[in-house]
C-alpha positions as CSV (number, residue, x, y, z in Angstrom):
1,M,-187.1,21.1,100.6
2,E,-184.0,22.9,101.8
3,E,-181.9,21.3,104.5
4,K,-179.7,23.3,106.8
5,C,-176.2,22.2,107.8
6,R,-175.9,21.6,111.5
7,R,-173.0,23.3,113.2
8,V,-170.9,21.3,115.5
9,F,-169.4,24.2,117.3
10,E,-170.5,27.8,117.6
11,E,-167.0,29.1,116.9
12,P,-164.4,27.7,114.6
13,R,-161.8,25.4,116.2
14,Y,-158.2,25.7,115.0
15,G,-155.3,23.4,114.9
16,Y,-151.7,23.7,113.7
17,A,-150.6,21.6,110.8
18,V,-147.0,20.7,110.4
19,M,-146.2,20.8,106.7
20,G,-143.2,19.4,104.9
21,E,-141.9,20.6,101.5
22,C,-139.2,20.0,99.0
23,G,-138.4,20.6,95.4
24,E,-138.7,23.7,93.1
25,G,-140.7,24.6,90.1
26,Y,-142.7,21.8,88.6
27,D,-141.1,19.4,91.0
28,W,-142.1,21.3,94.2
29,H,-144.5,19.5,96.5
30,R,-145.9,19.9,100.0
31,W,-147.4,17.4,102.3
32,L,-149.1,17.1,105.7
33,V,-147.0,15.7,108.5
34,C,-149.4,16.0,111.5
35,V,-151.7,18.4,113.3
36,Y,-151.6,19.7,116.9
37,L,-154.0,21.7,118.9
38,N,-151.2,23.6,120.4
39,E,-149.0,25.9,118.2
40,S,-145.8,25.5,120.3
41,E,-146.0,21.7,120.1
42,A,-146.5,21.9,116.3
43,Q,-143.5,24.3,116.1
44,A,-141.4,21.9,118.2
45,H,-142.4,18.9,116.0
46,A,-141.4,20.9,112.8
47,G,-138.0,21.7,114.4
48,F,-137.4,18.1,115.3
49,A,-138.3,16.9,111.8
50,K,-136.0,19.5,110.3
51,Q,-133.1,18.5,112.5
52,R,-133.6,14.9,111.8
53,A,-133.7,15.6,108.0
54,L,-130.5,17.5,108.3
55,K,-128.8,14.7,110.2
56,L,-129.9,12.1,107.6
57,Y,-129.1,14.1,104.5
58,G,-126.8,16.9,105.5
59,P,-127.0,20.6,104.5
60,K,-128.9,21.4,101.3
61,D,-126.1,23.7,100.0
62,R,-124.9,21.9,96.9
63,G,-121.5,23.5,97.5
64,E,-121.1,21.3,100.6
65,G,-121.0,17.9,99.0
66,W,-124.3,17.7,97.1
67,S,-124.1,15.9,93.8
68,I,-126.5,14.0,91.6
69,G,-124.9,10.7,92.6
70,R,-125.4,11.5,96.3
71,Y,-129.1,12.5,95.6
72,I,-129.7,9.2,93.8
73,D,-128.1,7.2,96.6
74,M,-130.3,9.0,99.2
75,Q,-133.5,8.4,97.2
76,S,-132.5,4.7,96.7
77,S,-131.8,4.3,100.4
78,R,-135.0,6.0,101.4
79,H,-137.2,3.8,99.2
80,K,-135.5,0.7,100.5
81,G,-136.3,1.8,104.1
82,G,-132.8,2.6,105.0
83,L,-133.2,6.3,106.1
84,K,-136.1,7.2,108.3
85,N,-137.3,10.4,109.8
86,E,-139.3,9.3,112.8
87,Y,-140.9,12.8,112.9
88,D,-142.1,12.5,109.3
89,P,-142.5,9.0,108.0
90,D,-143.5,10.3,104.5
91,M,-140.5,12.7,104.2
92,D,-139.3,13.3,100.7
93,I,-135.9,14.8,99.7
94,D,-134.3,16.3,96.7
95,Y,-131.3,18.5,96.1
96,T,-133.1,21.5,97.6
97,G,-133.4,19.7,100.9
98,T,-136.5,19.3,103.0
99,T,-138.1,22.1,105.0
100,Y,-140.9,22.3,107.5
101,D,-143.3,24.9,108.7
102,V,-146.6,25.3,110.6
103,E,-149.9,26.5,109.3
104,K,-153.0,27.4,111.3
105,V,-156.0,25.4,110.0
106,I,-159.7,25.2,110.8
107,L,-160.5,21.8,112.4
108,A,-164.3,22.2,112.7
109,F,-167.0,24.8,112.9
């Protein structure tokens, strides 16, 4: 007996996911920060998260003070709870910095 899937909405509903990312190559990763129904609110959140990350860790340009020692200090402090990004509690960081963007996603259909 074949069962049919019941649709919740006649048309797809969309949201806007704020995504964080850092790393490169095999170490590159991306994570979900939060989802908004309004694109401009999601864009604002991404901007606030990026500004906070820059304030915590400085510019990602390694020519402006980045070193492996500074990276290790930042990771150690983050894991001990010392540096927090209130706009992204799961923020990760490496020598490439942390970036944020917004993706349109289907919430339900």
